[in-house]
Structure formats: C-alpha cells, structure tokens
PDB file as gemmi writes it, atoms N, CA and C in Angstrom:
CRYST1    1.000    1.000    1.000  90.00  90.00  90.00 P 1                      
ATOM      1  N   MET A   1     -53.814  44.710  90.833  1.00  0.00           N  
ATOM      2  CA  MET A   1     -52.947  43.633  90.594  1.00  0.00           C  
ATOM      3  C   MET A   1     -52.408  42.989  91.702  1.00  0.00           C  
ATOM      4  N   PHE A   2     -51.984  41.723  91.707  1.00  0.00           N  
ATOM      5  CA  PHE A   2     -51.476  41.110  92.742  1.00  0.00           C  
ATOM      6  C   PHE A   2     -49.963  40.816  92.509  1.00  0.00           C  
ATOM      7  N   TYR A   3     -49.163  41.255  93.397  1.00  0.00           N  
ATOM      8  CA  TYR A   3     -47.733  41.075  93.384  1.00  0.00           C  
ATOM      9  C   TYR A   3     -47.305  40.251  94.604  1.00  0.00           C  
ATOM     10  N   PRO A   4     -46.908  38.934  94.198  1.00  0.00           N  
ATOM     11  CA  PRO A   4     -46.546  38.063  95.353  1.00  0.00           C  
ATOM     12  C   PRO A   4     -45.214  38.506  96.102  1.00  0.00           C  
ATOM     13  N   THR A   5     -44.425  39.343  95.508  1.00  0.00           N  
ATOM     14  CA  THR A   5     -43.275  39.940  96.208  1.00  0.00           C  
ATOM     15  C   THR A   5     -43.565  40.904  97.252  1.00  0.00           C  
ATOM     16  N   ALA A   6     -44.673  41.487  97.019  1.00  0.00           N  
ATOM     17  CA  ALA A   6     -45.216  42.542  98.006  1.00  0.00           C  
ATOM     18  C   ALA A   6     -45.689  41.854  99.230  1.00  0.00           C  
ATOM     19  N   VAL A   7     -46.351  40.698  99.000  1.00  0.00           N  
ATOM     20  CA  VAL A   7     -46.851  39.940 100.148  1.00  0.00           C  
ATOM     21  C   VAL A   7     -45.732  39.315 100.929  1.00  0.00           C  
ATOM     22  N   LEU A   8     -44.795  38.737 100.243  1.00  0.00           N  
ATOM     23  CA  LEU A   8     -43.614  38.140 100.807  1.00  0.00           C  
ATOM     24  C   LEU A   8     -42.858  39.242 101.620  1.00  0.00           C  
ATOM     25  N   SER A   9     -42.668  40.409 101.121  1.00  0.00           N  
ATOM     26  CA  SER A   9     -41.969  41.307 101.755  1.00  0.00           C  
ATOM     27  C   SER A   9     -42.476  41.781 102.962  1.00  0.00           C  
ATOM     28  N   SER A  10     -43.948  41.934 103.050  1.00  0.00           N  
ATOM     29  CA  SER A  10     -44.625  42.195 104.180  1.00  0.00           C  
ATOM     30  C   SER A  10     -44.623  41.249 105.308  1.00  0.00           C  
ATOM     31  N   HIS A  11     -44.486  39.984 104.923  1.00  0.00           N  
ATOM     32  CA  HIS A  11     -44.437  38.888 105.931  1.00  0.00           C  
ATOM     33  C   HIS A  11     -42.929  38.660 106.488  1.00  0.00           C  
ATOM     34  N   LEU A  12     -42.045  38.643 105.476  1.00  0.00           N  
ATOM     35  CA  LEU A  12     -40.688  38.294 105.855  1.00  0.00           C  
ATOM     36  C   LEU A  12     -39.772  39.419 105.960  1.00  0.00           C  
ATOM     37  N   GLY A  13     -40.187  40.597 105.883  1.00  0.00           N  
ATOM     38  CA  GLY A  13     -39.330  41.838 105.978  1.00  0.00           C  
ATOM     39  C   GLY A  13     -38.940  42.144 104.499  1.00  0.00           C  
ATOM     40  N   PRO A  14     -38.247  43.198 104.484  1.00  0.00           N  
ATOM     41  CA  PRO A  14     -37.878  43.772 103.132  1.00  0.00           C  
ATOM     42  C   PRO A  14     -36.927  42.660 102.333  1.00  0.00           C  
ATOM     43  N   LEU A  15     -37.214  42.488 101.036  1.00  0.00           N  
ATOM     44  CA  LEU A  15     -36.476  41.649 100.272  1.00  0.00           C  
ATOM     45  C   LEU A  15     -35.369  42.313  99.563  1.00  0.00           C  
ATOM     46  N   GLN A  16     -34.194  41.775  99.579  1.00  0.00           N  
ATOM     47  CA  GLN A  16     -33.102  42.471  98.961  1.00  0.00           C  
ATOM     48  C   GLN A  16     -33.201  42.162  97.407  1.00  0.00           C  
ATOM     49  N   SER A  17     -32.972  43.282  96.753  1.00  0.00           N  
ATOM     50  CA  SER A  17     -33.238  43.142  95.259  1.00  0.00           C  
ATOM     51  C   SER A  17     -31.971  42.557  94.730  1.00  0.00           C  
ATOM     52  N   GLY A  18     -32.007  41.590  93.786  1.00  0.00           N  
ATOM     53  CA  GLY A  18     -30.857  41.033  93.214  1.00  0.00           C  
ATOM     54  C   GLY A  18     -30.193  39.836  93.897  1.00  0.00           C  
ATOM     55  N   SER A  19     -30.898  39.546  95.014  1.00  0.00           N  
ATOM     56  CA  SER A  19     -30.384  38.372  95.691  1.00  0.00           C  
ATOM     57  C   SER A  19     -30.715  37.062  95.013  1.00  0.00           C  
ATOM     58  N   GLY A  20     -31.804  36.946  94.393  1.00  0.00           N  
ATOM     59  CA  GLY A  20     -32.196  35.844  93.590  1.00  0.00           C  
ATOM     60  C   GLY A  20     -32.530  34.646  94.337  1.00  0.00           C  
ATOM     61  N   THR A  21     -32.774  34.820  95.708  1.00  0.00           N  
ATOM     62  CA  THR A  21     -33.117  33.607  96.550  1.00  0.00           C  
ATOM     63  C   THR A  21     -34.690  33.770  96.914  1.00  0.00           C  
ATOM     64  N   CYS A  22     -35.236  32.572  96.957  1.00  0.00           N  
ATOM     65  CA  CYS A  22     -36.655  32.566  97.331  1.00  0.00           C  
ATOM     66  C   CYS A  22     -36.817  31.776  98.575  1.00  0.00           C  
ATOM     67  N   ILE A  23     -37.496  32.177  99.645  1.00  0.00           N  
ATOM     68  CA  ILE A  23     -37.607  31.542 100.939  1.00  0.00           C  
ATOM     69  C   ILE A  23     -38.930  30.659 100.812  1.00  0.00           C  
ATOM     70  N   VAL A  24     -38.811  29.416 100.996  1.00  0.00           N  
ATOM     71  CA  VAL A  24     -39.965  28.514 100.939  1.00  0.00           C  
ATOM     72  C   VAL A  24     -39.889  27.646 102.194  1.00  0.00           C  
ATOM     73  N   ARG A  25     -41.043  27.650 102.909  1.00  0.00           N  
ATOM     74  CA  ARG A  25     -41.234  26.752 104.146  1.00  0.00           C  
ATOM     75  C   ARG A  25     -41.980  25.559 103.773  1.00  0.00           C  
ATOM     76  N   TRP A  26     -41.386  24.429 104.070  1.00  0.00           N  
ATOM     77  CA  TRP A  26     -42.012  23.104 103.778  1.00  0.00           C  
ATOM     78  C   TRP A  26     -42.737  22.661 105.036  1.00  0.00           C  
ATOM     79  N   ALA A  27     -43.474  21.561 104.917  1.00  0.00           N  
ATOM     80  CA  ALA A  27     -44.178  21.061 105.951  1.00  0.00           C  
ATOM     81  C   ALA A  27     -43.146  20.393 107.010  1.00  0.00           C  
ATOM     82  N   SER A  28     -43.270  20.486 108.276  1.00  0.00           N  
ATOM     83  CA  SER A  28     -42.296  19.937 109.180  1.00  0.00           C  
ATOM     84  C   SER A  28     -42.680  18.427 109.554  1.00  0.00           C  
ATOM     85  N   LYS A  29     -43.861  18.072 109.329  1.00  0.00           N  
ATOM     86  CA  LYS A  29     -44.244  16.663 109.460  1.00  0.00           C  
ATOM     87  C   LYS A  29     -44.937  16.020 108.122  1.00  0.00           C  
ATOM     88  N   LYS A  30     -44.670  14.912 107.881  1.00  0.00           N  
ATOM     89  CA  LYS A  30     -45.374  14.169 106.698  1.00  0.00           C  
ATOM     90  C   LYS A  30     -46.755  13.938 107.170  1.00  0.00           C  
ATOM     91  N   ALA A  31     -47.635  14.099 106.024  1.00  0.00           N  
ATOM     92  CA  ALA A  31     -49.070  13.883 106.401  1.00  0.00           C  
ATOM     93  C   ALA A  31     -49.372  12.373 106.658  1.00  0.00           C  
ATOM     94  N   GLY A  32     -50.020  12.058 107.660  1.00  0.00           N  
ATOM     95  CA  GLY A  32     -50.426  10.656 107.891  1.00  0.00           C  
ATOM     96  C   GLY A  32     -51.745  10.198 107.301  1.00  0.00           C  
ATOM     97  N   SER A  33     -51.878   8.969 107.241  1.00  0.00           N  
ATOM     98  CA  SER A  33     -53.190   8.561 106.589  1.00  0.00           C  
ATOM     99  C   SER A  33     -54.291   8.719 107.546  1.00  0.00           C  
ATOM    100  N   SER A  34     -55.344   8.806 107.022  1.00  0.00           N  
ATOM    101  CA  SER A  34     -56.827   8.953 107.798  1.00  0.00           C  
ATOM    102  C   SER A  34     -56.843   7.752 108.583  1.00  0.00           C  
ATOM    103  N   SER A  35     -57.574   7.856 109.695  1.00  0.00           N  
ATOM    104  CA  SER A  35     -57.891   6.655 110.672  1.00  0.00           C  
ATOM    105  C   SER A  35     -58.963   5.884 109.920  1.00  0.00           C  
ATOM    106  N   ARG A  36     -59.665   6.447 109.004  1.00  0.00           N  
ATOM    107  CA  ARG A  36     -60.825   5.733 108.368  1.00  0.00           C  
ATOM    108  C   ARG A  36     -60.344   4.707 107.291  1.00  0.00           C  
ATOM    109  N   ASN A  37     -59.022   4.852 107.073  1.00  0.00           N  
ATOM    110  CA  ASN A  37     -58.513   3.962 105.914  1.00  0.00           C  
ATOM    111  C   ASN A  37     -57.644   2.791 106.427  1.00  0.00           C  
ATOM    112  N   ARG A  38     -58.196   2.394 107.625  1.00  0.00           N  
ATOM    113  CA  ARG A  38     -57.265   1.237 108.300  1.00  0.00           C  
ATOM    114  C   ARG A  38     -57.919  -0.056 107.997  1.00  0.00           C  
ATOM    115  N   GLY A  39     -58.978  -0.161 107.186  1.00  0.00           N  
ATOM    116  CA  GLY A  39     -59.735  -1.459 107.109  1.00  0.00           C  
ATOM    117  C   GLY A  39     -58.974  -2.271 105.879  1.00  0.00           C  
ATOM    118  N   GLY A  40     -59.781  -3.360 105.497  1.00  0.00           N  
ATOM    119  CA  GLY A  40     -59.344  -4.095 104.376  1.00  0.00           C  
ATOM    120  C   GLY A  40     -58.331  -5.134 104.781  1.00  0.00           C  
ATOM    121  N   LYS A  41     -58.050  -5.343 106.006  1.00  0.00           N  
ATOM    122  CA  LYS A  41     -56.988  -6.493 106.513  1.00  0.00           C  
ATOM    123  C   LYS A  41     -57.696  -7.741 107.078  1.00  0.00           C  
ATOM    124  N   ALA A  42     -58.992  -7.507 107.331  1.00  0.00           N  
ATOM    125  CA  ALA A  42     -59.797  -8.721 107.969  1.00  0.00           C  
ATOM    126  C   ALA A  42     -59.900  -9.816 107.096  1.00  0.00           C  
ATOM    127  N   PRO A  43     -59.821 -11.065 107.417  1.00  0.00           N  
ATOM    128  CA  PRO A  43     -60.183 -12.118 106.489  1.00  0.00           C  
ATOM    129  C   PRO A  43     -61.687 -12.202 106.038  1.00  0.00           C  
ATOM    130  N   GLY A  44     -61.840 -12.919 105.045  1.00  0.00           N  
ATOM    131  CA  GLY A  44     -63.334 -13.091 104.534  1.00  0.00           C  
ATOM    132  C   GLY A  44     -64.141 -13.742 105.510  1.00  0.00           C  
ATOM    133  N   GLN A  45     -65.457 -13.547 105.403  1.00  0.00           N  
ATOM    134  CA  GLN A  45     -66.409 -13.928 106.438  1.00  0.00           C  
ATOM    135  C   GLN A  45     -66.877 -15.346 105.978  1.00  0.00           C  
ATOM    136  N   ARG A  46     -66.502 -15.915 104.932  1.00  0.00           N  
ATOM    137  CA  ARG A  46     -66.904 -17.155 104.450  1.00  0.00           C  
ATOM    138  C   ARG A  46     -68.382 -17.374 104.395  1.00  0.00           C  
ATOM    139  N   LEU A  47     -69.071 -16.502 103.755  1.00  0.00           N  
ATOM    140  CA  LEU A  47     -70.490 -16.495 103.542  1.00  0.00           C  
ATOM    141  C   LEU A  47     -70.896 -17.440 102.416  1.00  0.00           C  
ATOM    142  N   GLY A  48     -72.097 -17.858 102.365  1.00  0.00           N  
ATOM    143  CA  GLY A  48     -72.569 -18.688 101.307  1.00  0.00           C  
ATOM    144  C   GLY A  48     -73.122 -20.000 101.776  1.00  0.00           C  
ATOM    145  N   LYS A  49     -73.351 -20.866 100.883  1.00  0.00           N  
ATOM    146  CA  LYS A  49     -73.961 -22.223 101.089  1.00  0.00           C  
ATOM    147  C   LYS A  49     -72.840 -23.134 101.776  1.00  0.00           C  
ATOM    148  N   LYS A  50     -73.322 -23.932 102.861  1.00  0.00           N  
ATOM    149  CA  LYS A  50     -72.327 -24.764 103.455  1.00  0.00           C  
ATOM    150  C   LYS A  50     -72.722 -26.126 103.120  1.00  0.00           C  
ATOM    151  N   VAL A  51     -73.819 -26.407 102.595  1.00  0.00           N  
ATOM    152  CA  VAL A  51     -74.295 -27.840 102.312  1.00  0.00           C  
ATOM    153  C   VAL A  51     -74.752 -27.975 100.821  1.00  0.00           C  
ATOM    154  N   LYS A  52     -74.122 -28.911 100.173  1.00  0.00           N  
ATOM    155  CA  LYS A  52     -74.635 -29.163  98.738  1.00  0.00           C  
ATOM    156  C   LYS A  52     -75.852 -29.915  98.628  1.00  0.00           C  
ATOM    157  N   GLU A  53     -76.431 -29.781  97.452  1.00  0.00           N  
ATOM    158  CA  GLU A  53     -77.639 -30.574  97.165  1.00  0.00           C  
ATOM    159  C   GLU A  53     -77.407 -32.070  97.225  1.00  0.00           C  
ATOM    160  N   GLY A  54     -78.298 -32.690  97.832  1.00  0.00           N  
ATOM    161  CA  GLY A  54     -78.298 -34.089  98.048  1.00  0.00           C  
ATOM    162  C   GLY A  54     -77.568 -34.646  99.205  1.00  0.00           C  
ATOM    163  N   GLU A  55     -76.756 -33.707  99.969  1.00  0.00           N  
ATOM    164  CA  GLU A  55     -76.086 -34.150 101.266  1.00  0.00           C  
ATOM    165  C   GLU A  55     -77.013 -34.200 102.361  1.00  0.00           C  
ATOM    166  N   TYR A  56     -76.686 -35.224 103.197  1.00  0.00           N  
ATOM    167  CA  TYR A  56     -77.508 -35.331 104.480  1.00  0.00           C  
ATOM    168  C   TYR A  56     -77.103 -34.400 105.524  1.00  0.00           C  
ATOM    169  N   VAL A  57     -78.012 -33.822 106.286  1.00  0.00           N  
ATOM    170  CA  VAL A  57     -77.696 -32.985 107.298  1.00  0.00           C  
ATOM    171  C   VAL A  57     -78.120 -33.305 108.664  1.00  0.00           C  
ATOM    172  N   ARG A  58     -77.556 -32.992 109.694  1.00  0.00           N  
ATOM    173  CA  ARG A  58     -77.939 -33.413 111.066  1.00  0.00           C  
ATOM    174  C   ARG A  58     -78.694 -32.140 111.639  1.00  0.00           C  
ATOM    175  N   ALA A  59     -79.231 -32.323 112.754  1.00  0.00           N  
ATOM    176  CA  ALA A  59     -79.975 -31.194 113.467  1.00  0.00           C  
ATOM    177  C   ALA A  59     -78.937 -30.140 113.952  1.00  0.00           C  
ATOM    178  N   ASN A  60     -79.387 -28.963 113.864  1.00  0.00           N  
ATOM    179  CA  ASN A  60     -78.489 -27.727 114.088  1.00  0.00           C  
ATOM    180  C   ASN A  60     -77.368 -27.618 113.235  1.00  0.00           C  
ATOM    181  N   GLN A  61     -77.222 -28.054 112.155  1.00  0.00           N  
ATOM    182  CA  GLN A  61     -76.151 -27.884 111.264  1.00  0.00           C  
ATOM    183  C   GLN A  61     -76.471 -26.631 110.377  1.00  0.00           C  
ATOM    184  N   ILE A  62     -75.412 -25.808 110.226  1.00  0.00           N  
ATOM    185  CA  ILE A  62     -75.453 -24.677 109.335  1.00  0.00           C  
ATOM    186  C   ILE A  62     -75.574 -24.895 107.907  1.00  0.00           C  
ATOM    187  N   LEU A  63     -76.645 -24.374 107.408  1.00  0.00           N  
ATOM    188  CA  LEU A  63     -76.898 -24.616 105.938  1.00  0.00           C  
ATOM    189  C   LEU A  63     -76.312 -23.600 105.128  1.00  0.00           C  
ATOM    190  N   VAL A  64     -76.598 -22.313 105.456  1.00  0.00           N  
ATOM    191  CA  VAL A  64     -76.228 -21.063 104.706  1.00  0.00           C  
ATOM    192  C   VAL A  64     -75.829 -20.023 105.684  1.00  0.00           C  
ATOM    193  N   ARG A  65     -74.669 -19.367 105.432  1.00  0.00           N  
ATOM    194  CA  ARG A  65     -74.231 -18.202 106.232  1.00  0.00           C  
ATOM    195  C   ARG A  65     -74.439 -16.986 105.286  1.00  0.00           C  
ATOM    196  N   GLN A  66     -75.114 -15.951 105.762  1.00  0.00           N  
ATOM    197  CA  GLN A  66     -75.420 -14.900 105.026  1.00  0.00           C  
ATOM    198  C   GLN A  66     -75.569 -13.623 105.925  1.00  0.00           C  
ATOM    199  N   LYS A  67     -75.286 -12.486 105.215  1.00  0.00           N  
ATOM    200  CA  LYS A  67     -75.403 -11.156 105.857  1.00  0.00           C  
ATOM    201  C   LYS A  67     -76.946 -10.875 106.013  1.00  0.00           C  
ATOM    202  N   PHE A  68     -77.282  -9.925 106.886  1.00  0.00           N  
ATOM    203  CA  PHE A  68     -78.518  -9.509 107.258  1.00  0.00           C  
ATOM    204  C   PHE A  68     -79.203  -8.928 105.998  1.00  0.00           C  
ATOM    205  N   SER A  69     -78.602  -8.212 105.106  1.00  0.00           N  
ATOM    206  CA  SER A  69     -79.143  -7.508 104.005  1.00  0.00           C  
ATOM    207  C   SER A  69     -79.420  -8.465 102.907  1.00  0.00           C  
ATOM    208  N   PHE A  70     -78.777  -9.612 102.811  1.00  0.00           N  
ATOM    209  CA  PHE A  70     -79.056 -10.541 101.658  1.00  0.00           C  
ATOM    210  C   PHE A  70     -79.646 -11.746 102.165  1.00  0.00           C  
ATOM    211  N   ARG A  71     -80.799 -12.027 101.779  1.00  0.00           N  
ATOM    212  CA  ARG A  71     -81.457 -13.377 102.365  1.00  0.00           C  
ATOM    213  C   ARG A  71     -81.682 -14.317 101.364  1.00  0.00           C  
ATOM    214  N   TRP A  72     -81.354 -15.636 101.639  1.00  0.00           N  
ATOM    215  CA  TRP A  72     -81.777 -16.861 100.881  1.00  0.00           C  
ATOM    216  C   TRP A  72     -82.861 -17.473 101.548  1.00  0.00           C  
ATOM    217  N   LEU A  73     -83.948 -17.640 100.971  1.00  0.00           N  
ATOM    218  CA  LEU A  73     -85.139 -18.260 101.728  1.00  0.00           C  
ATOM    219  C   LEU A  73     -85.165 -19.740 101.289  1.00  0.00           C  
ATOM    220  N   PRO A  74     -85.767 -20.521 102.202  1.00  0.00           N  
ATOM    221  CA  PRO A  74     -85.755 -22.034 101.760  1.00  0.00           C  
ATOM    222  C   PRO A  74     -86.537 -22.250 100.554  1.00  0.00           C  
ATOM    223  N   GLY A  75     -85.881 -23.132  99.755  1.00  0.00           N  
ATOM    224  CA  GLY A  75     -86.307 -23.405  98.336  1.00  0.00           C  
ATOM    225  C   GLY A  75     -85.793 -22.645  97.274  1.00  0.00           C  
ATOM    226  N   GLN A  76     -84.923 -21.642  97.645  1.00  0.00           N  
ATOM    227  CA  GLN A  76     -84.232 -20.733  96.469  1.00  0.00           C  
ATOM    228  C   GLN A  76     -83.081 -21.432  96.026  1.00  0.00           C  
ATOM    229  N   PHE A  77     -82.398 -22.211  96.611  1.00  0.00           N  
ATOM    230  CA  PHE A  77     -81.095 -22.678  96.136  1.00  0.00           C  
ATOM    231  C   PHE A  77     -81.286 -24.301  96.143  1.00  0.00           C  
TER     232      PHE A  77                                                      
END                                                                             
C-alpha cells in the first residue's frame, strides 16, 4: 500500500500528529508561453488575382500573387 504521509515524513522530517497542517510548495515562477507560439501577428500577404477580367495591363505588371505550393496557370482564371 502507498501512504503519502510516510513519503512526506521521510522528506520533511517527522510529522506531528494532530497538527492538521499540510505543507504544500507552489511554483516560484509562473510558466511562460512557448517561443513557438509567438506568430499570428503578421499582416496578410495579400495573395490572389490583382487584375480583373477585361482590364488592360502593362508590361511587368503583377497579374497574380501566389504561394509556391498553390499555382494558377495561364488560362485558369
């Protein structure tokens, strides 16, 4: 059987019977957040179509902004 009073008495010295007090040690510092949870504050990247159908475009004008993983090919939109 497991008796927690026996463990406490071995670590804290002999417990006085009848005292009714329990010694509890709390954390001395509050737990901080993980450094991986610091994101989410950056503004949006404003991806997507920049020119509507029927608009005239000039040379070197951005038509679509997209991430590397998602591709729009010419003729798809």
